[in-house]
DRENDO-1510 file (C-alpha; in Angstrom, 1 decimal, always signed):
<recs>
REC; n; res; u; v; w
REC; 1; MET; +13.8; +9.8; +2.3 .
REC; 2; LEU; +13.7; +13.8; +2.7 .
REC; 3; GLU; +14.0; +14.1; -1.1 .
REC; 4; GLN; +11.1; +11.4; -1.8 .
REC; 5; GLN; +9.0; +13.4; +0.8 .
REC; 6; ARG; +9.3; +16.6; -1.0 .
REC; 7; LEU; +8.7; +14.9; -4.5 .
REC; 8; LEU; +5.4; +13.4; -3.1 .
REC; 9; GLY; +4.2; +16.6; -1.5 .
REC; 10; ASP; +4.9; +18.7; -4.6 .
REC; 11; HIS; +3.5; +16.2; -7.1 .
REC; 12; PHE; +0.1; +16.3; -5.2 .
REC; 13; VAL; -0.1; +20.2; -4.6 .
REC; 14; ALA; +0.5; +20.5; -8.5 .
REC; 15; LEU; -2.6; +18.2; -9.2 .
REC; 16; ALA; -4.9; +19.9; -6.7 .
REC; 17; GLY; -5.0; +17.3; -4.0 .
REC; 18; LYS; -5.1; +18.1; -0.5 .
REC; 19; PRO; -1.7; +16.8; +1.1 .
REC; 20; GLU; -1.1; +16.7; +4.7 .
REC; 21; TRP; +1.8; +15.2; +6.7 .
REC; 22; GLN; +0.9; +13.0; +9.8 .
REC; 23; VAL; +4.0; +13.3; +11.7 .
REC; 24; PHE; +5.0; +11.4; +14.9 .
REC; 25; MET; +8.1; +9.9; +16.5 .
REC; 26; HIS; +8.8; +6.3; +17.1 .
REC; 27; LYS; +11.9; +4.4; +18.8 .
REC; 28; HIS; +14.7; +3.3; +16.3 .
REC; 29; PRO; +15.2; -0.4; +16.8 .
REC; 30; LEU; +19.1; +0.0; +16.7 .
REC; 31; THR; +19.8; +3.2; +18.5 .
REC; 32; GLY; +16.8; +3.5; +20.7 .
REC; 33; GLN; +16.4; +7.1; +19.8 .
REC; 34; GLN; +13.1; +8.7; +18.9 .
REC; 35; VAL; +13.2; +9.1; +15.0 .
REC; 36; GLU; +10.7; +11.0; +12.8 .
REC; 37; VAL; +8.0; +8.9; +10.7 .
REC; 38; LYS; +5.8; +10.8; +8.4 .
REC; 39; ASN; +2.6; +9.5; +6.8 .
REC; 40; LEU; +1.2; +11.5; +3.8 .
REC; 41; ILE; -2.6; +11.7; +3.3 .
REC; 42; VAL; -3.9; +13.2; +0.3 .
REC; 43; ARG; -7.8; +14.3; +0.2 .
REC; 44; TRP; -9.7; +14.4; -2.7 .
REC; 45; LYS; -13.3; +15.9; -2.3 .
REC; 46; PRO; -12.5; +16.8; +1.2 .
REC; 47; GLU; -15.9; +18.1; +1.7 .
REC; 48; ILE; -17.6; +14.6; +1.6 .
REC; 49; LYS; -18.0; +12.9; +5.1 .
REC; 50; GLN; -18.4; +9.4; +3.4 .
REC; 51; ARG; -14.8; +8.4; +2.3 .
REC; 52; VAL; -12.8; +5.3; +1.1 .
REC; 53; LEU; -9.0; +4.8; +1.5 .
REC; 54; LEU; -6.5; +3.9; -1.1 .
REC; 55; CYS; -3.2; +3.2; +0.5 .
REC; 56; SER; +0.5; +2.3; +0.0 .
REC; 57; HIS; +3.6; +2.3; +1.8 .
REC; 58; TYR; +6.2; +4.5; +0.3 .
REC; 59; ASP; +9.2; +3.6; +2.5 .
REC; 60; THR; +11.7; +0.9; +1.8 .
REC; 61; ARG; +13.1; -1.9; +4.2 .
REC; 62; PRO; +16.7; -0.8; +5.6 .
REC; 63; TYR; +18.4; -3.4; +3.7 .
REC; 64; PRO; +17.6; -6.5; +1.1 .
REC; 65; ASP; +17.7; -9.0; +3.9 .
REC; 66; GLN; +16.6; -11.9; +1.8 .
REC; 67; ASP; +19.6; -11.2; -0.5 .
REC; 68; PRO; +21.4; -14.7; -1.0 .
REC; 69; LYS; +24.8; -12.6; -1.6 .
REC; 70; ASN; +24.6; -9.0; +0.0 .
REC; 71; PRO; +21.8; -8.7; +2.9 .
REC; 72; LYS; +23.1; -5.4; +3.7 .
REC; 73; GLY; +23.4; -4.3; +0.3 .
REC; 74; LEU; +21.3; -1.4; -1.5 .
REC; 75; PHE; +17.5; -2.3; -1.4 .
REC; 76; VAL; +15.6; -0.2; -4.3 .
REC; 77; GLY; +12.0; -1.7; -3.6 .
REC; 78; ALA; +10.9; -1.0; -7.1 .
REC; 79; ASN; +8.0; -3.4; -6.6 .
REC; 80; ASP; +7.9; -3.4; -2.9 .
REC; 81; GLY; +6.5; -0.2; -2.2 .
REC; 82; GLY; +7.5; +1.5; -5.3 .
REC; 83; SER; +4.9; +0.3; -7.7 .
REC; 84; SER; +2.0; +0.8; -5.7 .
REC; 85; THR; +3.0; +4.3; -4.7 .
REC; 86; ALA; +3.7; +5.0; -8.5 .
REC; 87; LEU; +0.0; +3.8; -9.1 .
REC; 88; LEU; -1.2; +6.4; -6.9 .
REC; 89; MET; +0.6; +9.2; -8.1 .
REC; 90; GLU; -0.4; +8.6; -11.7 .
REC; 91; LEU; -4.0; +8.0; -10.7 .
REC; 92; ALA; -4.1; +11.4; -9.1 .
REC; 93; HIS; -3.9; +12.8; -12.6 .
REC; 94; ALA; -7.5; +11.6; -13.2 .
REC; 95; MET; -9.0; +12.2; -9.8 .
REC; 96; PRO; -10.1; +16.1; -10.4 .
REC; 97; GLN; -12.0; +14.7; -13.5 .
REC; 98; MET; -13.8; +11.9; -11.8 .
REC; 99; ASP; -17.3; +12.2; -11.0 .
REC; 100; LEU; -17.0; +10.8; -7.4 .
REC; 101; LYS; -19.8; +10.4; -5.2 .
REC; 102; VAL; -17.8; +9.9; -1.8 .
REC; 103; GLY; -14.4; +11.3; -0.5 .
REC; 104; VAL; -11.2; +9.3; -1.5 .
REC; 105; ASP; -8.1; +9.5; +0.5 .
REC; 106; PHE; -4.7; +8.5; -0.6 .
REC; 107; VAL; -2.6; +7.6; +2.3 .
REC; 108; PHE; +1.2; +6.7; +2.1 .
REC; 109; PHE; +2.3; +5.0; +5.2 .
REC; 110; ASP; +5.9; +5.4; +6.4 .
REC; 111; ALA; +7.7; +2.5; +8.3 .
REC; 112; GLU; +5.9; -0.5; +7.1 .
REC; 113; GLU; +8.9; -2.4; +8.1 .
REC; 114; LEU; +11.2; -0.7; +10.3 .
REC; 115; VAL; +13.1; -3.9; +10.8 .
REC; 116; TYR; +16.7; -4.6; +11.1 .
REC; 117; ILE; +18.7; -8.0; +11.4 .
REC; 118; ASP; +21.4; -7.7; +13.9 .
REC; 119; ASN; +23.3; -10.6; +15.0 .
REC; 120; GLY; +20.9; -12.9; +13.7 .
REC; 121; MET; +18.1; -11.4; +15.7 .
REC; 122; THR; +15.0; -9.4; +14.2 .
REC; 123; LEU; +14.8; -5.9; +15.9 .
REC; 124; GLY; +11.9; -3.3; +15.3 .
REC; 125; ASP; +8.4; -3.0; +14.2 .
REC; 126; TYR; +6.2; -3.7; +11.5 .
REC; 127; PHE; +3.1; -1.2; +10.3 .
REC; 128; VAL; +4.1; +1.4; +12.3 .
REC; 129; GLY; +2.7; +4.3; +10.1 .
REC; 130; SER; -0.6; +2.4; +9.5 .
REC; 131; THR; -1.0; +1.2; +13.1 .
REC; 132; TYR; -0.4; +5.1; +14.2 .
REC; 133; PHE; -3.0; +6.2; +11.4 .
REC; 134; ALA; -5.7; +3.7; +12.7 .
REC; 135; GLU; -5.2; +4.7; +16.3 .
REC; 136; GLN; -5.7; +8.2; +15.5 .
REC; 137; ILE; -9.0; +7.4; +13.9 .
REC; 138; VAL; -10.1; +5.5; +17.1 .
REC; 139; SER; -8.4; +8.2; +19.4 .
REC; 140; ALA; -9.8; +11.3; +17.6 .
REC; 141; PRO; -13.1; +10.3; +16.1 .
REC; 142; SER; -14.5; +12.7; +13.6 .
REC; 143; GLN; -17.7; +13.1; +11.5 .
REC; 144; THR; -15.5; +11.4; +8.6 .
REC; 145; THR; -16.5; +7.9; +8.2 .
REC; 146; TYR; -14.1; +5.4; +6.1 .
REC; 147; ARG; -16.6; +2.8; +4.6 .
REC; 148; ALA; -13.9; +0.7; +3.1 .
REC; 149; GLY; -10.2; +0.6; +2.1 .
REC; 150; ILE; -8.0; -0.8; -0.5 .
REC; 151; LEU; -4.2; -1.4; +0.3 .
REC; 152; MET; -1.9; -2.0; -2.7 .
REC; 153; ASP; +1.6; -3.6; -2.5 .
REC; 154; MET; +4.0; -5.4; -5.0 .
REC; 155; ILE; +1.4; -4.8; -7.9 .
REC; 156; GLY; +4.4; -4.1; -10.6 .
REC; 157; ASP; +5.7; -7.9; -11.2 .
REC; 158; LYS; +5.8; -8.6; -15.0 .
REC; 159; ASP; +4.2; -11.8; -14.1 .
REC; 160; LEU; +1.2; -10.5; -12.3 .
REC; 161; GLN; -0.9; -12.8; -10.4 .
REC; 162; LEU; -3.4; -11.6; -7.9 .
REC; 163; SER; -5.3; -13.9; -5.4 .
REC; 164; TRP; -6.8; -13.1; -2.0 .
REC; 165; ASP; -5.0; -13.2; +1.2 .
REC; 166; GLU; -6.4; -14.8; +4.1 .
REC; 167; VAL; -6.6; -11.5; +6.2 .
REC; 168; SER; -8.5; -9.6; +3.5 .
REC; 169; PHE; -11.0; -12.4; +3.1 .
REC; 170; LYS; -11.6; -12.7; +7.0 .
REC; 171; TYR; -12.0; -9.0; +7.5 .
REC; 172; ALA; -13.5; -7.9; +4.3 .
REC; 173; PRO; -14.8; -10.7; +2.2 .
REC; 174; LEU; -17.5; -8.9; +0.3 .
REC; 175; LEU; -15.1; -6.1; -0.8 .
REC; 176; ALA; -12.7; -8.7; -1.8 .
REC; 177; LYS; -15.2; -10.1; -4.0 .
REC; 178; GLU; -16.5; -7.1; -5.3 .
REC; 179; VAL; -13.1; -6.0; -6.5 .
REC; 180; TRP; -12.2; -9.2; -8.2 .
REC; 181; GLY; -15.6; -9.3; -9.7 .
REC; 182; ILE; -14.8; -6.0; -11.3 .
REC; 183; ALA; -11.5; -7.6; -12.4 .
REC; 184; LYS; -13.5; -10.5; -14.1 .
REC; 185; GLU; -15.8; -7.9; -15.9 .
REC; 186; LEU; -12.7; -6.1; -17.2 .
REC; 187; GLY; -11.5; -9.3; -18.4 .
REC; 188; LEU; -8.2; -9.2; -16.3 .
REC; 189; LYS; -7.2; -12.9; -15.9 .
REC; 190; GLU; -4.3; -11.8; -13.6 .
REC; 191; PHE; -6.8; -11.7; -10.7 .
REC; 192; SER; -7.9; -15.0; -9.4 .
REC; 193; PRO; -10.6; -15.4; -6.9 .
REC; 194; ARG; -9.0; -17.9; -4.6 .
REC; 195; VAL; -7.0; -17.6; -1.2 .
REC; 196; LEU; -3.4; -18.4; -1.7 .
REC; 197; HIS; -1.4; -16.7; +1.0 .
REC; 198; SER; -2.0; -15.2; +4.6 .
REC; 199; ILE; -0.3; -12.0; +4.4 .
REC; 200; ARG; +0.7; -9.5; +7.4 .
REC; 201; ASP; +0.5; -5.9; +5.8 .
REC; 202; ASP; -0.5; -2.5; +6.5 .
REC; 203; HIS; -4.2; -3.7; +6.0 .
REC; 204; LEU; -4.0; -5.3; +9.7 .
REC; 205; PRO; -4.3; -2.2; +11.9 .
REC; 206; LEU; -6.8; -0.9; +9.4 .
REC; 207; ASN; -9.3; -3.8; +10.0 .
REC; 208; GLN; -8.3; -4.8; +13.6 .
REC; 209; ILE; -7.9; -1.3; +15.0 .
REC; 210; ALA; -9.6; +1.3; +13.0 .
REC; 211; LYS; -12.5; -1.4; +11.9 .
REC; 212; ILE; -12.4; -0.4; +8.3 .
REC; 213; PRO; -12.8; -3.3; +5.9 .
REC; 214; THR; -9.7; -3.3; +4.1 .
REC; 215; ILE; -8.4; -5.5; +1.4 .
REC; 216; ASP; -4.8; -6.1; +0.1 .
REC; 217; ILE; -4.1; -6.2; -3.5 .
REC; 218; ILE; -0.6; -7.8; -3.5 .
REC; 219; ASP; +1.5; -10.2; -5.6 .
REC; 220; PHE; +3.6; -12.0; -3.2 .
REC; 221; ASP; +5.1; -14.4; -5.6 .
REC; 222; TYR; +7.7; -12.3; -7.3 .
REC; 223; PRO; +8.0; -13.2; -9.9 .
REC; 224; THR; +6.2; -16.7; -9.9 .
REC; 225; VAL; +4.8; -19.2; -7.6 .
REC; 226; ALA; +7.3; -21.4; -8.9 .
REC; 227; SER; +10.3; -19.2; -8.2 .
REC; 228; ARG; +9.9; -18.6; -4.4 .
REC; 229; SER; +13.4; -20.2; -4.1 .
REC; 230; ARG; +14.8; -17.1; -6.1 .
REC; 231; SER; +12.2; -14.6; -5.3 .
REC; 232; HIS; +13.3; -10.8; -5.9 .
REC; 233; TRP; +11.4; -10.1; -2.7 .
REC; 234; HIS; +13.5; -8.3; -0.1 .
REC; 235; THR; +16.6; -8.7; -2.5 .
REC; 236; MET; +18.9; -6.2; -4.3 .
REC; 237; ALA; +17.1; -7.7; -7.6 .
REC; 238; ASP; +13.9; -5.6; -6.6 .
REC; 239; THR; +14.6; -3.0; -9.3 .
REC; 240; PRO; +12.7; -1.3; -12.1 .
REC; 241; ASP; +13.3; -3.8; -14.8 .
REC; 242; LYS; +11.6; -6.4; -12.8 .
REC; 243; CYS; +8.3; -4.3; -13.0 .
REC; 244; SER; +5.8; -3.7; -15.6 .
REC; 245; GLY; +3.7; -0.7; -16.2 .
REC; 246; GLU; +1.3; -2.8; -18.0 .
REC; 247; SER; +0.7; -4.6; -14.5 .
REC; 248; ILE; +0.2; -1.3; -12.6 .
REC; 249; THR; -2.3; -0.1; -15.1 .
REC; 250; LYS; -4.3; -3.5; -14.9 .
REC; 251; VAL; -4.6; -2.7; -11.1 .
REC; 252; ALA; -5.2; +1.0; -11.7 .
REC; 253; ALA; -8.2; +0.1; -13.8 .
REC; 254; VAL; -9.9; -2.0; -11.5 .
REC; 255; VAL; -9.3; +0.7; -8.5 .
REC; 256; MET; -10.5; +3.5; -10.8 .
REC; 257; THR; -13.7; +1.4; -11.8 .
REC; 258; TRP; -14.4; +0.6; -8.1 .
REC; 259; LEU; -14.1; +4.2; -7.2 .
REC; 260; GLN; -16.6; +5.3; -9.9 .
REC; 261; ARG; -19.0; +2.7; -8.7 .
REC; 262; GLN; -19.2; +4.1; -5.1 .
REC; 263; LYS; -22.6; +5.5; -4.2 .
REC; 264; PRO; -23.2; +8.4; -1.8 .
</recs>
């Protein structure tokens, strides 16, 4: 994790982003000891008060708890966390050249699932980093206003199928329709405008605590709807060979178009 944090920080400094770490302590579910949690915020056009969020979690679950053979084996998380983090890292190359009318914050959440399975019991907390980020917005208000947010997660699946989730459509229906409408304009059939899942993810605290209308672009059926019984989700099979750069690029094209259409 320390190596990854250095990699991310150096990457955005080199690309003229304004990275800052949001550091706090949280109780480890197994030891009870306080451990360090670090969100990364990268600001583009920091002088603009009207802003939008693009978010990902960059941590991985401690173990591949859904793996049928080795639920305490190695969990890479190439799609689950890795794909959306990669998208934002690559999008950073284009950010200095984009004619943006709003400020943009990339936020990489830590401890999305600080959860362990111990003797059949689930221990720990979900959405630790995003909850803290949302609470700080409420407790320390500033002149900055976040008008909307897009969370991305599991967007690297080779068989990309992106539907609305119930939480996104409940809290930010207009934003969901806008983003999926852009995908339709771009001819991306992978975006299907229908509600398919109810997904608890980092967009929950952003909507419920910070009151930022935020949607989740997520392909929870990994690899397909028909393969749920052999999903790669939270298993040792979530490795780079299951992912596609083309899938990530399609999501990036929609997000970039959305950013460029934001008015001051």
